[in-house]
N, CA and C of each residue as an Amber inpcrd file, in Angstrom:
protein
   258
  99.1250000 112.2290000  87.8030000  98.4440000 111.3490000  88.8020000
  96.9690000 111.5920000  88.7440000  96.3510000 111.6710000  89.8580000
  94.9490000 111.9260000  90.0140000  94.0360000 110.8050000  89.5970000
  92.7600000 111.0790000  89.2990000  91.8240000 110.0410000  89.0580000
  91.2430000 110.2530000  87.6670000  90.6280000 109.0780000  87.2120000
  90.0490000 109.2540000  85.9060000  88.5830000 110.0170000  85.9810000
  87.8580000 110.0340000  84.9620000  86.5660000 110.6830000  84.9900000
  85.5110000 110.0480000  85.9710000  85.6850000 108.6840000  86.1610000
  84.7950000 108.0220000  87.1120000  85.2030000 108.0400000  88.4820000
  86.2610000 108.9150000  88.8380000  86.6950000 108.9980000  90.3070000
  87.5850000 107.9370000  90.8070000  88.0020000 106.9530000  89.8220000
  88.8400000 105.8480000  90.3040000  90.2510000 106.1780000  89.8490000
  91.2150000 105.4400000  90.4020000  92.6180000 105.7300000  90.1900000
  92.8290000 105.1770000  88.7620000  93.8240000 105.7700000  88.0920000
  94.3100000 105.3750000  86.6790000  95.1450000 104.1210000  86.7700000
  95.6440000 103.7740000  87.9420000  96.6210000 102.6420000  88.1490000
  95.8750000 101.6110000  88.9190000  96.2740000 100.3090000  88.6800000
  95.6580000  99.1830000  89.5000000  96.2420000  99.3210000  90.9000000
  95.5110000  98.6400000  91.9320000  96.0310000  98.7100000  93.2040000
  97.3870000  98.1160000  93.3330000  98.1780000  98.8240000  94.3020000
  99.5720000  98.4030000  94.5180000 100.4640000  99.6360000  94.5730000
 101.7510000  99.3030000  94.5920000 102.8230000 100.3380000  94.6360000
 103.1040000 100.8920000  93.3710000 103.0970000 102.2210000  93.2110000
 103.3760000 102.8500000  91.9680000 104.8450000 103.6670000  92.3770000
 105.7010000 103.5580000  91.4810000 107.0030000 104.4030000  91.6990000
 107.0630000 105.4210000  90.7670000 107.2400000 106.6320000  91.1030000
 107.4910000 107.7890000  90.2540000 108.8750000 108.1400000  90.1660000
 109.3640000 108.4350000  89.0270000 110.9040000 108.7460000  88.8880000
 110.9200000 110.0580000  88.1110000 112.0870000 110.7300000  88.3170000
 112.4030000 111.8790000  87.5870000 113.3680000 111.5790000  86.4470000
 113.0510000 111.9340000  85.1530000 113.8950000 111.6310000  84.0760000
 115.1660000 112.3970000  84.0420000 115.2100000 113.4560000  84.8060000
 116.4850000 114.3020000  84.8250000 117.4000000 113.9890000  85.9670000
 116.7970000 113.8130000  87.1220000 117.5670000 113.5650000  88.3950000
 117.3090000 112.0010000  88.8940000 118.2850000 111.2400000  88.6840000
 118.0580000 109.7570000  88.8710000 117.9110000 109.5500000  90.3730000
 118.3380000 110.3890000  91.3100000 118.0690000 110.1820000  92.7590000
 116.7360000 110.4460000  93.1520000 115.8800000 111.1960000  92.3630000
 114.6690000 111.6570000  92.7900000 113.6070000 110.5590000  92.3520000
 112.8650000 110.1150000  93.4280000 111.7440000 109.1200000  93.1050000
 110.8270000 109.2500000  94.3200000 109.5540000 108.8470000  94.0260000
 108.5450000 108.8490000  95.1080000 107.6980000 107.4970000  94.8980000
 107.1280000 107.0650000  96.0580000 106.3100000 105.9310000  96.0950000
 104.9530000 106.2580000  96.5610000 103.9310000 105.7420000  95.7840000
 102.4930000 105.9810000  96.0470000 101.8210000 104.6440000  96.1440000
 101.0530000 104.4040000  97.2560000 100.2920000 103.2170000  97.3600000
  98.8600000 103.4940000  96.8590000  98.5050000 102.7680000  95.7640000
  97.0910000 102.8160000  95.2580000  96.2590000 101.8840000  95.8990000
  95.2160000 102.3530000  96.5360000  94.2460000 101.4280000  97.3050000
  92.9010000 101.4120000  96.5110000  92.1690000 100.2940000  96.8840000
  90.7770000 100.0540000  96.3770000  89.6260000 100.4500000  97.3760000
  90.0420000 101.1110000  98.3480000  89.1650000 101.4050000  99.5290000
  89.3790000 102.9140000  99.9710000  88.3090000 103.4790000 100.5060000
  88.4330000 104.6980000 101.1610000  88.7990000 104.7480000 102.6060000
  89.0790000 103.4750000 103.1400000  89.3940000 103.2210000 104.4880000
  90.9230000 103.1460000 104.6120000  91.5640000 104.1080000 105.0640000
  93.0870000 104.0300000 105.2570000  93.4930000 105.1250000 106.1910000
  94.6890000 104.9250000 106.7250000  95.2110000 105.9200000 107.7370000
  96.6480000 105.9200000 107.5110000  97.3290000 107.0230000 108.0670000
  98.9330000 106.9840000 108.2580000  99.1900000 107.0750000 109.6690000
 100.0900000 106.1720000 110.0570000 100.5840000 106.1510000 111.4530000
 101.2420000 107.4150000 111.8750000 101.1960000 107.7060000 113.2150000
 101.8820000 108.8300000 113.8760000 103.3790000 108.4200000 113.8760000
 104.0490000 109.4290000 114.2710000 105.5950000 109.1570000 114.3730000
 105.9810000 108.1340000 115.4190000 105.1520000 107.8880000 116.3440000
 105.3410000 106.8790000 117.4250000 104.7930000 105.4880000 117.0820000
 104.1960000 105.3450000 115.7750000 103.8170000 104.0530000 115.2120000
 102.2590000 103.8250000 115.5280000 101.5790000 104.6110000 116.3220000
 100.1710000 104.4540000 116.5800000  99.3320000 104.8340000 115.4270000
  98.2180000 104.3200000 115.4100000  97.2430000 104.6820000 114.3410000
  95.8270000 104.4920000 114.7210000  94.8570000 105.3130000 114.1000000
  93.4490000 105.0240000 114.4030000  92.6590000 105.1150000 112.9760000
  91.8770000 104.1420000 112.7840000  91.0890000 103.9110000 111.6600000
  89.6080000 104.0400000 112.0350000  88.9670000 105.0630000 111.8010000
  87.6310000 105.2150000 112.4550000  86.5860000 105.2610000 111.2320000
  85.2980000 104.9370000 111.6260000  84.1460000 105.0490000 110.7280000
  84.0050000 103.7630000 109.8090000  84.5100000 102.6080000 110.2320000
  84.4780000 101.3910000 109.5070000  83.1560000 100.7140000 109.9150000
  82.3460000 100.2390000 108.9850000  81.2110000  99.4290000 109.2580000
  81.6560000  98.0630000 109.8410000  80.6900000  97.3630000 110.5770000
  81.0380000  95.9910000 111.1150000  81.3390000  95.0550000 109.8910000
  82.2600000  94.2760000 110.2630000  82.6960000  93.2580000 109.1660000
  84.0590000  92.6250000 109.3960000  84.3940000  91.8020000 108.5170000
  85.6520000  91.0630000 108.4230000  86.5860000  91.8620000 107.5820000
  87.7750000  92.0710000 108.1470000  88.7150000  92.9510000 107.3410000
  90.1030000  92.3400000 107.4640000  90.9280000  92.7280000 106.3410000
  92.2900000  92.3300000 106.3810000  93.0340000  93.6290000 106.5280000
  93.6790000  93.9090000 107.5940000  94.4500000  95.1390000 107.8250000
  95.8770000  94.9260000 107.2380000  96.3890000  95.8680000 106.5680000
  97.6700000  95.7620000 106.0340000  98.5180000  97.0540000 106.4490000
  99.7340000  96.8160000 106.9340000 100.6300000  97.9040000 107.3690000
 101.7830000  97.7980000 106.3320000 101.7780000  98.9100000 105.6000000
 102.9210000  99.0950000 104.6680000 104.1360000  99.7300000 105.3610000
 105.2230000  99.0460000 105.6030000 106.2940000  99.4060000 106.2660000
 107.3640000 100.0610000 105.3340000 107.5700000  99.4730000 104.0930000
 108.5140000  99.9640000 103.1380000 108.0090000  99.4190000 101.7490000
 108.8760000  99.7880000 100.7520000 108.5090000  99.3790000  99.5280000
 108.6400000  97.7780000  99.2790000 109.2030000  97.0590000 100.2740000
 109.3520000  95.6300000 100.1370000 108.7900000  94.8900000 101.2840000
 108.1100000  95.5300000 102.2530000 107.6330000  94.8620000 103.3970000
 106.1950000  95.3560000 103.8230000 105.3430000  94.4650000 103.8380000
 103.9660000  94.7240000 104.3560000 103.4700000  93.6840000 105.2900000
 102.8540000  94.1250000 106.4570000 102.4100000  93.1700000 107.3730000
 100.8620000  93.0200000 107.1740000 100.2980000  91.9750000 107.4650000
  98.8740000  91.7760000 107.3450000  98.3040000  91.0270000 108.5750000
  96.9850000  91.3960000 108.9010000  96.3530000  90.7670000 109.9980000
  94.8100000  90.8020000 109.8240000  94.1740000  89.7700000 109.8470000
  92.6740000  89.6140000 109.6600000  91.9830000  89.9020000 110.9910000
  90.9650000  90.6870000 110.9290000  90.2080000  91.0130000 112.1910000
  88.6270000  91.0230000 111.9320000  87.8580000  90.8720000 112.9730000
  86.4850000  90.9830000 112.8800000  86.0040000  92.1330000 113.6840000
  85.3520000  93.0450000 113.1520000  84.8340000  94.2400000 113.8720000
  83.3940000  94.1150000 114.0530000  82.9630000  94.1770000 115.3030000
  81.5340000  94.0560000 115.5550000  80.9060000  95.5250000 115.6580000
  79.5910000  95.6390000 115.3550000  78.9070000  96.8650000 115.3160000
  79.0830000  97.7390000 116.5580000  79.5340000  98.9820000 116.4900000
  79.6380000  99.8090000 117.7200000  80.8770000  99.5290000 118.5270000
  81.6780000  98.6270000 118.0640000  82.8450000  98.0900000 118.9430000
  84.0730000  98.9980000 118.5520000  85.0370000  98.9760000 119.4890000
  86.4480000  99.4620000 119.2640000  87.2540000  98.1870000 119.2780000
  88.2130000  98.1440000 118.2850000  89.0510000  96.9930000 118.1770000
  90.4620000  97.4780000 118.2840000  91.2800000  96.7600000 119.0740000
  92.7190000  97.0910000 119.0010000  93.4900000  96.0310000 118.1590000
  94.2050000  96.5800000 117.2610000  94.9920000  95.5660000 116.3020000
  96.4210000  96.0280000 116.3060000  97.3460000  95.4310000 117.0090000
  98.6910000  95.6360000 116.9740000  99.4210000  94.8640000 115.9180000
 100.5430000  95.4070000 115.3210000 101.4080000  94.6200000 114.5280000
 102.7980000  94.5620000 115.3130000 103.3730000  93.3260000 115.1390000
 104.6530000  93.1470000 115.8130000 105.7540000  94.0820000 115.2730000
Protein backbone atom coordinates (compact mmCIF):
# COMPACT_ATOMS: atom_id res chain seq x y z
CA UNK A 1 0.00 0.00 0.00
CA UNK A 2 1.40 3.40 0.88
CA UNK A 3 2.01 6.33 -1.37
CA UNK A 4 4.04 6.97 -4.47
CA UNK A 5 7.09 9.24 -4.52
CA UNK A 6 4.89 12.34 -5.05
CA UNK A 7 2.93 11.67 -1.83
CA UNK A 8 -0.25 10.61 -3.62
CA UNK A 9 -2.00 7.26 -3.42
CA UNK A 10 -1.10 4.60 -5.96
CA UNK A 11 -4.81 3.87 -6.40
CA UNK A 12 -7.57 6.07 -7.80
CA UNK A 13 -10.16 7.39 -5.32
CA UNK A 14 -12.73 4.85 -4.19
CA UNK A 15 -12.94 1.53 -2.40
CA UNK A 16 -9.97 -0.83 -2.59
CA UNK A 17 -10.43 -4.46 -1.54
CA UNK A 18 -7.41 -6.31 -0.17
CA UNK A 19 -7.50 -10.10 -0.23
CA UNK A 20 -5.32 -12.89 1.09
CA UNK A 21 -4.24 -15.42 -1.54
CA UNK A 22 -4.00 -18.18 1.08
CA UNK A 23 -6.99 -17.54 3.37
CA UNK A 24 -10.13 -16.84 1.34
CA UNK A 25 -12.03 -15.49 4.37
CA UNK A 26 -9.42 -12.76 5.00
CA UNK A 27 -10.05 -9.41 3.32
CA UNK A 28 -9.82 -5.74 4.10
CA UNK A 29 -11.44 -2.61 2.71
CA UNK A 30 -9.62 0.71 2.30
CA UNK A 31 -11.26 3.95 1.19
CA UNK A 32 -8.87 6.03 -0.94
CA UNK A 33 -9.65 9.75 -0.73
CA UNK A 34 -8.53 12.83 -2.70
CA UNK A 35 -8.63 15.05 0.37
CA UNK A 36 -6.81 15.42 3.68
CA UNK A 37 -10.16 16.25 5.33
CA UNK A 38 -11.72 13.11 6.76
CA UNK A 39 -12.66 11.56 10.08
CA UNK A 40 -13.92 8.33 11.59
CA UNK A 41 -17.10 8.32 13.64
CA UNK A 42 -17.15 7.32 17.29
CA UNK A 43 -18.93 4.15 18.36
CA UNK A 44 -22.09 6.19 19.04
CA UNK A 45 -22.10 7.51 15.44
CA UNK A 46 -21.02 11.08 16.21
CA UNK A 47 -18.17 12.72 14.35
CA UNK A 48 -16.23 15.98 14.24
CA UNK A 49 -14.40 17.32 11.21
CA UNK A 50 -12.31 20.33 12.23
CA UNK A 51 -10.01 22.72 10.39
CA UNK A 52 -11.98 23.09 7.18
CA UNK A 53 -11.76 26.38 5.31
CA UNK A 54 -15.02 28.14 4.40
CA UNK A 55 -16.66 26.78 1.29
CA UNK A 56 -19.18 24.47 -0.32
CA UNK A 57 -18.65 20.78 0.49
CA UNK A 58 -20.15 17.41 -0.25
CA UNK A 59 -20.04 15.31 2.92
CA UNK A 60 -20.00 11.57 2.39
CA UNK A 61 -20.64 8.99 5.09
CA UNK A 62 -19.30 5.56 4.17
CA UNK A 63 -21.53 3.05 5.96
CA UNK A 64 -20.47 -0.17 4.26
CA UNK A 65 -18.89 -1.43 1.06
CA UNK A 66 -22.23 -0.92 -0.70
CA UNK A 67 -23.80 2.09 1.06
CA UNK A 68 -22.67 5.73 1.13
CA UNK A 69 -24.76 8.72 2.22
CA UNK A 70 -24.11 12.22 0.81
CA UNK A 71 -25.08 15.71 1.89
CA UNK A 72 -24.05 19.08 0.45
CA UNK A 73 -23.27 21.86 2.94
CA UNK A 74 -22.03 25.45 2.95
CA UNK A 75 -19.55 26.33 5.70
CA UNK A 76 -19.10 30.00 6.53
CA UNK A 77 -15.78 31.37 7.81
CA UNK A 78 -15.37 30.83 11.58
CA UNK A 79 -18.67 28.98 11.83
CA UNK A 80 -19.58 25.60 13.30
CA UNK A 81 -21.94 23.52 11.20
CA UNK A 82 -24.03 20.58 12.34
CA UNK A 83 -24.66 17.99 9.63
CA UNK A 84 -26.62 14.90 10.58
CA UNK A 85 -27.18 11.87 8.40
CA UNK A 86 -30.43 9.94 8.72
